[in-house]
C-alpha positions in Angstrom: 22.8 -15.0 -22.8 22.2 -12.3 -25.6 21.8 -8.7 -26.1 18.7 -7.0 -27.8 20.1 -5.8 -31.1 17.4 -3.6 -31.7 17.5 -2.2 -28.5 21.5 -1.2 -28.8 20.8 0.4 -32.3 18.4 2.6 -30.9 20.9 3.3 -27.7 23.7 3.7 -30.5 21.5 6.4 -32.2 20.7 8.0 -29.1 24.2 8.1 -27.7 25.6 9.9 -31.2 23.2 12.6 -30.6 24.2 13.5 -27.2 26.1 16.4 -26.4 30.0 15.5 -25.0 30.1 17.2 -22.0 30.6 14.8 -19.4 31.6 13.8 -16.0 31.9 9.9 -15.4 29.1 8.8 -13.5 28.6 5.0 -13.7 31.4 3.6 -14.9 33.9 4.1 -12.4 31.4 2.8 -10.0 33.2 0.0 -7.8 31.9 -0.9 -4.1 35.0 -3.1 -3.3 37.0 0.2 -3.6 34.4 2.7 -2.1 34.0 0.8 1.2 35.4 1.8 4.6 34.5 -1.3 6.5 33.3 -5.0 5.6 29.7 -4.1 7.3 27.6 -3.4 4.2 27.3 -1.3 1.2 25.8 -1.1 -1.9 27.0 1.0 -4.9 25.1 1.2 -8.1 24.3 -2.4 -8.5 26.9 -3.9 -6.8 26.7 -5.1 -2.9 29.8 -5.9 -0.5 30.2 -7.1 3.3 28.7 -8.7 5.6 25.1 -7.3 6.2 22.7 -5.9 3.8 19.3 -3.5 4.0 17.5 -6.6 5.4 19.8 -8.5 7.7 22.2 -7.0 10.5 23.1 -8.8 13.0 20.5 -10.9 12.7 17.7 -8.6 12.1 15.7 -6.5 9.7 16.6 -2.7 10.2 14.0 -1.5 7.5 11.4 -3.4 8.9 12.2 -2.5 12.6 12.1 1.4 10.9 16.1 2.0 11.5 16.5 4.0 8.2 18.2 7.0 7.4 17.9 9.1 3.8 20.4 11.9 3.4 21.2 11.2 7.4 17.7 11.9 8.1 15.1 9.8 9.9 13.1 7.9 7.1 10.3 5.5 7.8 10.8 3.6 4.7 7.8 1.0 3.7 9.6 -0.8 0.7 12.3 -0.7 -2.1 13.2 2.4 -3.2 13.6 3.3 -6.8 17.2 2.9 -8.1 17.2 6.0 -9.9 16.9 7.9 -6.4 19.8 6.7 -4.8 23.4 6.4 -5.6 24.5 4.2 -2.5 23.5 2.8 1.0 25.9 2.2 4.2 25.5 0.0 6.8 26.3 1.7 10.0 27.2 -0.3 13.1 30.2 -0.6 15.5 32.5 2.6 15.0 30.7 3.5 11.7 27.8 4.5 14.0 30.0 6.8 15.8 29.4 10.4 15.5 26.1 9.7 14.3 22.7 11.1 16.1 20.2 9.1 17.4 21.7 5.3 16.4 19.5 2.1 16.7 20.4 -0.8 18.9 19.9 -3.1 15.8 22.2 -1.1 13.3 21.1 1.6 10.7 20.7 1.9 7.1 22.0 5.2 5.5 20.8 6.2 1.9 22.1 8.3 0.0 20.3 10.4 -3.1 21.1 10.7 -6.3 22.2 14.4 -7.1 23.2 16.5 -10.0 26.7 18.1 -9.3 26.5 21.0 -11.4 28.3 19.0 -14.6 26.0 17.7 -17.3 26.0 13.8 -17.5 24.0 11.0 -19.4 24.5 7.2 -18.5 23.4 4.3 -20.3 23.4 0.7 -19.1 22.9 -2.8 -21.1 22.8 -5.8 -18.9 22.1 -9.5 -19.9 21.2 -11.6 -17.2 21.3 -10.4 -13.7 22.0 -11.5 -9.7 18.4 -12.8 -9.4 17.0 -13.6 -13.1 17.9 -13.9 -16.6 16.5 -11.6 -19.4 17.5 -8.3 -20.6 17.7 -4.8 -18.7 19.2 -1.3 -19.0 18.6 2.2 -17.8 19.2 5.9 -19.0 20.2 8.2 -16.0 21.0 11.6 -16.6 22.6 15.0 -14.7 21.4 18.3 -15.9 22.4 21.2 -14.6 19.6 24.4 -15.2 21.1 27.2 -13.8 25.0 27.1 -13.9 25.7 25.2 -10.3 23.0 26.5 -8.4 20.1 24.5 -10.1 20.1 21.1 -11.7 18.0 18.0 -12.1 19.1 14.2 -11.8 17.1 11.3 -12.7 16.2 8.7 -15.1 14.3 5.2 -15.8 15.0 1.8 -16.0 13.8 -2.0 -17.2 14.0 -5.4 -16.7 11.9 -8.1 -18.7 13.1 -11.1 -16.6 13.2 -15.0 -16.6 13.2 -15.6 -12.9 15.4 -18.1 -11.8 13.1 -20.0 -9.4 11.1 -19.9 -12.8 8.4 -17.7 -13.7 8.6 -14.4 -15.4 8.6 -10.7 -14.3 8.6 -7.2 -15.4 10.1 -4.2 -13.6 10.4 -0.5 -14.2 11.9 2.2 -12.5 11.6 6.1 -12.5 13.0 8.8 -10.5 14.1 12.6 -10.6 15.7 14.6 -8.1 15.8 18.4 -8.5 18.6 20.5 -6.6 18.9 23.9 -5.6 22.1 25.5 -4.0 21.4 29.2 -4.0 24.4 29.6 -1.7 27.2 27.5 -0.7 25.8 26.8 2.8 22.3 26.1 1.1 21.1 23.0 -0.5 17.1 22.1 -1.2 16.4 18.2 -2.6 13.3 17.5 -4.1 12.6 14.1 -5.3 10.4 11.8 -6.6 10.3 8.3 -8.2 8.3 4.8 -8.6 9.4 0.9 -9.0 6.8 -0.7 -10.8 6.6 -4.7 -10.3 4.6 -6.2 -13.2 3.3 -9.8 -13.9 5.6 -11.3 -11.4 5.1 -14.7 -10.7 4.8 -16.1 -7.3 8.1 -17.8 -6.0 7.5 -21.6 -4.5 8.2 -22.1 -0.7 8.6 -25.4 0.4 8.0 -26.0 4.1 9.7 -29.8 4.5 8.0 -32.6 6.5 10.4 -34.4 9.1 14.0 -33.6 10.0 15.6 -33.3 6.3 15.5 -30.3 4.1 13.6 -30.6 0.6 15.4 -33.2 -2.2 17.6 -30.9 -4.6 15.2 -30.0 -7.4 16.1 -28.7 -11.0 16.5 -24.9 -10.7 15.0 -22.9 -13.0 12.0 -25.1 -13.2 8.9 -23.0 -13.5 6.6 -24.2 -10.9 4.1 -21.4 -10.8 0.6 -20.9 -11.9 0.1 -18.6 -14.6 -2.8 -16.8 -12.8 -0.4 -16.0 -9.3 1.3 -12.7 -10.2 2.1 -10.0 -8.5 1.0 -6.4 -10.1 2.1 -3.3 -7.4 3.9 -0.2 -7.1 6.1 1.4 -4.8 6.6 5.0 -4.6 8.8 7.9 -2.7 9.0 11.4 -2.9 10.0 14.2 -0.3 12.4 17.2 0.3 15.8 17.5 2.2 16.7 21.1 3.3 19.9 22.2 4.6 21.0 25.5 5.5 22.4 28.1 8.2 20.0 29.6 10.8 21.8 32.3 12.2 24.5 30.4 14.8 22.5 27.5 14.1 22.6 24.8 11.5 18.9 23.5 10.2 18.8 20.0 8.4 15.0 19.2 7.8 13.5 15.9 6.0 9.9 15.5 5.0 9.5 11.8 3.2 6.2 10.2 1.7 6.8 6.2 0.8 4.4 3.5 0.3 3.4 0.7 -1.6 -0.1 -0.5 -3.2 -0.5 -4.1 -4.4 -3.3 -4.7 -6.8 -2.7 -8.3 -6.7 0.0 -10.5 -4.8 0.1 -14.4 -4.3 2.4 -16.6 -2.0 2.8 -20.1 -3.4 3.3 -22.6 -0.3 4.4 -26.4 -0.8 3.5 -28.2 2.7 5.0 -31.4 4.2 7.5 -31.8 1.2 9.2 -35.2 1.2 12.2 -36.4 0.1 10.7 -38.1 -3.2 9.4 -34.7 -3.9 5.9 -35.1 -3.4 3.9 -32.6 -1.3 1.3 -33.1 0.9 -0.6 -29.8 0.5 -0.2 -26.8 -1.8 -1.8 -23.8 -1.0 -2.3 -20.3 -2.8 -2.6 -17.2 -0.7 -4.4 -14.8 -2.9 -4.5 -11.0 -2.1 -4.6 -7.8 -3.3 -6.0 -4.2 -3.1 -3.3 -3.5 0.1 -1.9 -0.3 0.7 0.6 0.6 3.4 2.0 4.2 3.3 4.0 6.3 5.6 4.8 10.1 5.9 8.0 10.9 7.7 10.6 13.2 8.8 13.1 14.8 11.2 13.6 18.7 11.9 16.8 19.5 13.5 18.7 22.6 15.0 22.2 22.0 15.0 25.0 23.7 17.3 28.8 23.4 16.5 31.6 25.2 18.5 35.3 24.6 18.8 37.7 24.7 22.1 41.2 23.9 20.7 41.3 20.7 19.8 38.1 19.9 20.8 34.5 20.2 18.7 31.4 20.0 20.1 28.1 19.2 18.6 24.8 19.5 19.7 21.4 18.6 18.1 17.9 19.2 19.0 15.5 16.7 16.7 11.9 16.3 16.2 11.1 13.2 14.3 7.6 11.6 13.5 5.6 9.4 11.4 2.2 9.0 10.3 1.9 5.5 9.0 -1.5 3.7 7.7 -1.8 0.1 6.4 -5.1 -1.7 4.4 -4.3 -5.2 5.2 -6.3 -8.6 5.3 -8.9 -10.5 3.8 -6.6 -12.9 2.0 -8.1 -16.0 0.2 -6.4 -19.3 1.0 -6.9 -21.6 -1.9 -6.1 -25.2 -1.4 -4.6 -27.1 -4.5 -4.2 -30.3 -2.5 -1.3 -32.8 -3.0 1.3 -32.1 -5.4 4.9 -32.3 -6.3 7.9 -30.0 -6.7 9.6 -32.0 -9.3 7.6 -31.2 -12.2 5.0 -28.6 -12.9 1.5 -28.9 -11.7 -0.8 -26.9 -13.6 -4.3 -25.8 -12.0 -7.2 -24.0 -13.3 -7.7 -20.4 -12.1 -10.2 -20.6 -9.5 -12.7 -17.3 -8.6 -10.9 -15.4 -6.0 -13.3 -13.3 -3.7 -11.2 -11.4 -1.3 -12.6 -10.3 1.9 -13.2 -7.4 3.6 -10.1 -5.3 4.9 -8.5 -4.5 8.0 -6.9 -0.8 8.7 -3.8 -0.5 11.2 -2.8 3.4 12.0 0.4 3.9 13.7 1.1 8.0 15.2 4.6 8.5 16.6 6.3 11.8 17.5 9.9 11.7 19.1 11.9 14.8 20.6 15.4 13.9 21.2 19.0 15.9 22.3 22.2 14.5 21.0 25.7 15.9 21.9 28.7 14.7 20.3 32.5 15.9 21.5 35.7 14.7 19.5 39.1 15.5 20.9 41.2 15.0 17.7 43.5 12.2 17.9 42.9 11.5 21.6 39.0 10.6 21.8 35.8 10.8 21.7 32.2 10.8 23.3 28.4 10.8 21.8 25.2 10.6 23.6 21.7 11.3 22.8 18.1 10.7 24.5 14.7 10.9 22.8 11.1 10.6 24.3 8.7 9.0 22.2 5.1 9.1 22.0 3.5 5.6 20.5 0.0 4.9 19.6 -1.2 2.1 17.2 -4.4 1.2 16.4 -6.2 -1.8 14.6 -9.4 -1.4 13.4 -10.3 -5.2 12.4 -12.9 -5.9 9.6 -14.6 -8.4 11.6 -17.0 -6.5 13.5 -16.7 -9.7 16.6 -13.0 -9.0 17.2 -11.9 -6.4 19.3 -10.0 -3.5 18.0 -6.6 -3.0 19.8 -5.3 0.3 20.5 -2.0 0.4 21.9 0.2 2.9 23.3 3.9 3.4 24.7 6.1 6.6 25.5 9.8 5.1 26.8 12.8 7.3 27.0 15.1 6.0 24.4 18.8 6.7 24.9 22.5 5.8 23.7 25.8 6.3 25.0 29.1 5.8 22.8 32.7 6.5 23.2 36.2 6.1 21.2 39.5 6.5 22.7 42.9 6.3 20.5 45.6 4.5 22.4 47.9 5.1 19.7 47.9 6.6 16.5 47.3 3.3 14.9 44.8 2.1 17.6 41.5 3.2 19.3 38.9 1.5 21.4 35.1 1.8 20.7 32.3 1.0 23.0 28.7 1.9 23.3 25.4 1.0 25.0 21.7 2.0 23.4 18.1 1.3 24.5 15.6 2.0 21.7 12.1 1.1 20.4 11.3 -0.4 16.7 8.4 -2.4 14.9 7.8 -5.7 15.2 7.9 -7.4 11.9 4.4 -8.6 10.5 3.1 -11.9 10.6 4.3 -13.9 7.3 1.9 -15.8 4.6 2.0 -18.9 6.3 0.2 -17.6 9.8 -3.3 -18.1 10.4 -2.9 -13.9 11.4 -1.1 -13.0 8.1 0.3 -9.7 7.4 -0.7 -8.7 11.8 1.6 -6.4 13.1 2.3 -6.4 16.8 2.6 -3.1 18.4 6.5 -1.6 18.7 9.2 -3.4 20.8 11.6 -2.4 23.2 15.3 -3.4 22.5 18.7 -3.1 24.0 22.0 -3.4 22.4 25.9 -3.3 23.9 28.7 -3.5 21.9 32.6 -2.9 22.3 36.0 -3.3 20.0 39.2 -1.7 18.2 40.1 -0.3 14.9 43.4 -1.0 14.2 45.6 0.7 11.1 47.6 -2.3 9.9 49.0 -0.2 7.4 48.0 3.7 6.4 45.6 2.0 4.0 44.6 -1.4 5.3 42.4 -0.9 8.3 41.2 -3.9 10.8 38.0 -3.7 12.8 37.1 -6.3 15.7 34.1 -5.9 17.8 31.5 -7.8 20.0 28.1 -7.1 20.5 24.8 -8.3 22.4 21.4 -7.2 21.1 18.1 -8.2 23.0 14.5 -7.9 22.1 11.1 -9.8 22.6 10.9 -12.9 20.2 7.7 -12.9 17.5 7.2 -16.4 15.6 5.0 -18.9 14.9 3.8 -21.3 17.5 2.7 -24.9 16.3 -0.9 -23.5 15.7 0.8 -21.1 13.2 0.2 -17.9 15.0 2.2 -15.2 15.2 2.7 -14.2 18.4 5.7 -13.2 21.3 7.2 -16.6 22.0 10.1 -15.2 24.3 13.2 -12.9 24.4 15.8 -13.4 21.6 19.4 -12.4 22.4 22.0 -12.2 19.9 25.3 -12.4 20.6 28.1 -12.3 18.2 31.4 -11.1 17.1 32.3 -9.2 13.7 35.6 -8.9 11.8 36.3 -6.4 9.1 39.2 -5.7 7.0 39.5 -3.8 4.1 41.9 -1.0 2.3 44.6 -1.6 -0.2 46.5 -4.5 0.3 48.9 -3.4 -2.7 49.0 -0.9 -5.1 45.7 -1.9 -7.2 45.0 -4.6 -4.9 41.7 -3.7 -2.6 40.3 -6.3 -0.1 36.9 -6.0 1.8 36.9 -9.1 4.0 34.7 -10.3 7.6 33.5 -12.6 9.2 30.4 -12.7 11.7 30.2 -15.3 14.3 26.8 -15.2 16.1 25.1 -17.2 19.2 21.5 -16.6 18.8 19.6 -17.8 21.8 15.4 -17.9 22.6 14.4 -17.9 26.4 11.2 -17.7 27.7 8.1 -19.9 28.8 7.9 -21.5 25.1 11.2 -22.6 25.5 11.1 -24.4 28.9 8.0 -26.2 28.1 9.6 -27.3 24.8 7.1 -25.8 22.6 9.5 -24.2 20.5 13.5 -25.0 20.4 16.5 -22.8 22.0 17.3 -21.5 18.4 15.2 -19.0 16.4 14.4 -20.2 12.5 16.3 -19.2 9.8 19.2 -17.2 11.4 22.9 -18.4 10.8 26.0 -18.9 12.9 28.5 -17.5 10.8 28.9 -15.5 7.7 32.1 -14.7 6.2 32.7 -12.6 3.0 35.7 -11.5 1.0 36.0 -9.3 -1.8 39.4 -8.7 -3.9 39.6 -6.2 -6.5 43.0 -6.3 -8.8 43.4 -3.1 -11.0 45.9 -3.3 -13.8 48.7 -0.3 -13.7 48.9 -0.3 -9.9 45.2 1.0 -9.8 45.0 3.3 -12.7 44.7 0.5 -15.7 41.7 0.2 -17.7 41.4 -3.8 -16.5 40.3 -5.2 -13.3 39.6 -8.4 -11.8 37.5 -9.4 -8.9 36.6 -12.0 -6.7 33.2 -11.9 -4.4 33.3 -15.2 -1.7 30.6 -15.7 0.6 30.4 -18.9 3.1 27.4 -19.4 5.2 26.7 -21.8 8.1 24.4 -24.1 8.5 20.7 -22.6 10.1 18.0 -24.0 11.7 14.9 -25.0 9.9 11.9 -25.0 12.0 10.9 -24.2 15.3 11.5 -27.2 17.3 15.1 -27.1 16.0 15.0 -30.7 14.4 15.5 -29.4 11.1 18.7 -27.8 9.4 19.8 -26.3 6.3 23.4 -27.4 5.4 26.0 -24.8 4.8 27.0 -23.3 1.2 29.6 -21.0 -0.2 28.9 -19.5 -3.4 32.2 -17.6 -5.8 31.5 -15.1 -8.2 33.9 -14.2 -10.9 34.0 -10.8 -12.3 35.9 -8.7 -14.3 35.8 -4.8 -15.5 37.4 -3.2 -19.0 37.4 0.5 -19.2 38.0 2.5 -22.6 37.1 5.8 -24.1 35.1 5.8 -27.6 33.0 8.9 -29.1 33.5 11.3 -26.0 32.5 9.0 -23.7 33.6 6.8 -20.8 32.7 3.0 -21.3 32.7 0.2 -19.1 32.3 -3.3 -20.2 31.3 -5.9 -16.9 31.2 -10.0 -17.3 30.3 -11.6 -14.0 29.7 -15.2 -13.5 27.8 -15.7 -10.3 27.9 -18.8 -8.3 30.7 -19.9 -10.8 31.2 -23.6 -9.4 27.0 -23.9 -9.2 26.8 -24.4 -5.7 23.4 -25.9 -4.3 21.9 -24.6 -1.1 18.9 -23.5 0.6 17.9 -19.9 2.0 15.4 -20.3 4.8 13.0 -17.7 6.0 12.1 -16.8 9.9 8.6 -19.0 9.3 10.9 -22.0 8.1 10.1 -21.5 4.2 12.6 -22.9 2.3 14.0 -21.5 -1.3 16.9 -22.6 -3.3 19.8 -20.3 -4.0 20.3 -19.1 -7.5 22.2 -21.1 -9.9 25.5 -20.4 -11.7 24.8 -17.4 -14.3 26.5 -15.2 -16.7 25.9 -11.5 -16.2 27.1 -8.7 -19.1 26.8 -5.4 -18.8 27.6 -2.3 -21.0 27.7 1.2 -19.1 28.0 4.6 -21.1 29.0 7.9 -19.1 28.6 11.2 -21.2 
């Protein structure tokens, strides 16, 4: 581990030249103390909770289209630049109450980085990382342009990484947000940014033979081919307007998000045996792909009060126009290989085929009503009518070009009752429509995306204030949706219906002054039903899903929460998971422990933070399993050193 001394010296010169104005920005971020529940939250680079942007109750909310940006509908195509967002929150259970038009499988809610009327500059240097080793850093600023009415925030970041799966990568981020507040009631945000992936080596994915996971191989060994590197860019820009409109409130957002892939590769090892031998290694070469979506929402909001009861009525128009260019990939068979040593092959001639086009148009009208009687009860309801059209134009002139249309009514009802000042009950039912996942790399119909699917969710639970600063949440849920995956011929198609029934527990807050806890457990019972199961084409359990996840974050800060020094521990425990469609292969359970510290100090007019984190402190060896049955090993022990300065 090392810091780049030349870069550090350069940053020191820049810091000395900066005006000393500031408001602490990044040095005081702490996801444990800024989490209201254990369902999932990201603040800066730190994450906590049971769920993440790619896994909520066993499903992927981003791929399903269940994303909000500043509370408004946003069709997210791919990862956003970290220079644009401060945080994201997973909204399920009581966290989704009062939230208009919730989705059956939960929501991801992003918050934009915004200028706040005070000049600030933040520098971050980092050695190591959660997914790689190497030097990285960022510069961020918030700069008023006209007092408190107009300002700009933004920055840029970089990482030159050595991936823990082997290989290298270069990441670059840039982004800015212009904020205009002509009055206290009017807010206009205009933003734009990009995330660049450069020379990102293809990671190996193992498909075991038989009923045993792959043998434990040395982590960090570079198995990639020098010519299998991804070069792509994600971009996002848009605007958000919130303002009064007579007796109503206007909320509007228009967003454009997409990605272009100049080159992208998948490195697949089939028939991995206990001795590390590989029956067939295949490279999937692709490129010249594009996926972009113009989406947004327009709302008119009416709020009124009757005594202790408040009412809110929202009329919404949501829509998206998404175009995707895909297909034409080339499968390169490298023959037998091994996972125990690097097997370098010469670069073949890659000749990509013609591209297919996928076009989605969707427009949704909706009404949402919320009633809250302070200290007594609350009720939420919404109904929406959508018009959906999906058309695929395959490059093969002999293939039929399907066009699917749907116009369902989507709805939800939820409520909460305060049984006593410290105890409330909640429950809800919802019916929605969302996108199905695209076919994975291993599929013979790779990258094809089915038409939208219908989903349904039931949930109920309670929220209890153990103390004024410690909250317990317990809930039950049941989610039903069509199940798409690979059949024995590796064709991605609907194989039945999946029902995920589960229990989730959350305990968050302050145990003692200075000691904060974010802990939770999710118990899941996923079951597939349908002809593919009854005919024993597949097993009843979905591939890749866990049956239990438990997390615990403890953060202790000296001086009863006000001192400069703190210690933290993050524990994640995962159950075993199914590794193939026949349900004859499982990946073993694993537990990882991260140990961290923070030291805060003032120097040269700035707030500084030094943060070391020892990730996977006991070097636990474990496997991740994709929904298609691909095995990748979990990250080994790694030390991250971070230095932040807020001017």
